[in-house]
C-alpha positions as CSV (number, residue, x, y, z in Angstrom):
1,M,0.0,-0.1,0.0
2,F,1.1,3.4,-0.6
3,A,0.0,6.1,1.8
4,H,-0.3,9.6,0.6
5,V,1.0,12.5,2.8
6,P,0.9,16.2,2.1
7,E,4.7,16.8,2.2
8,S,6.7,16.0,-0.9
9,K,10.0,14.2,-1.0
10,A,12.8,16.9,0.1
11,G,16.0,14.5,-0.5
12,K,17.3,11.1,-0.5
13,S,15.2,8.6,1.1
14,R,16.4,7.5,4.4
15,L,14.8,4.1,4.2
16,H,15.3,1.6,1.2
17,L,13.1,-1.5,1.2
18,D,14.2,-4.6,-0.6
19,L,11.1,-6.8,-1.1
20,V,11.1,-10.6,-2.2
21,V,8.5,-11.3,-4.7
22,A,7.3,-14.5,-6.6
23,D,6.7,-13.0,-9.8
24,I,8.8,-9.8,-10.8
25,E,6.8,-9.1,-14.0
26,E,3.4,-9.3,-12.2
27,T,4.7,-7.2,-9.1
28,T,6.0,-4.6,-11.6
29,Q,2.5,-4.2,-13.1
30,Q,0.9,-4.1,-9.6
31,V,3.2,-1.3,-8.5
32,G,2.4,0.7,-11.7
33,Q,-1.4,0.2,-11.0
34,L,-0.8,1.6,-7.5
35,G,0.7,4.8,-8.8
36,G,4.3,3.6,-8.6
37,R,6.8,3.1,-11.5
38,W,9.8,1.1,-12.6
39,F,12.5,3.4,-11.9
40,E,14.9,2.6,-14.8
41,P,12.5,0.7,-17.3
42,G,14.1,-1.9,-19.5
43,T,17.2,-2.4,-17.1
44,A,18.0,-6.0,-16.2
45,R,19.8,-6.3,-12.7
46,E,21.3,-9.6,-11.8
47,L,24.1,-10.5,-9.6
48,E,25.0,-14.1,-8.5
49,G,21.7,-15.5,-9.4
50,F,19.6,-12.7,-8.0
51,T,17.3,-10.7,-10.3
52,W,16.0,-7.2,-9.0
53,R,14.3,-4.0,-10.3
54,C,14.4,-0.7,-8.7
55,M,11.1,0.7,-8.4
56,A,9.6,4.0,-7.1
57,D,6.5,4.9,-5.1
58,P,4.4,7.9,-6.4
59,E,6.5,10.4,-4.4
60,G,9.7,9.0,-6.0
61,N,10.9,6.9,-3.0
62,E,12.8,4.1,-4.3
63,F,12.5,0.4,-3.2
64,D,13.6,-2.9,-4.8
65,I,11.8,-5.8,-5.8
66,H,13.7,-9.2,-5.9
67,V,13.3,-12.7,-7.1
68,L,15.4,-15.2,-5.3
69,P,17.5,-17.6,-7.3
70,P,16.3,-21.2,-7.6
71,A,17.1,-23.5,-4.6
């Protein structure tokens, strides 16, 4: 859930969430439907089997969604 507050973002976020999701494509669409966005559309971020996307909420606060590598 994204909660609206009257103040706008004034600088770098002090908190950065990294959320594990089952389906990165579905979650990317859900974030968009809730007013967020894929921060760098089309970028593929992968490292040692981990795949992630940097997302932003409607105010521009960044967070990552991750898919864990197969066990």
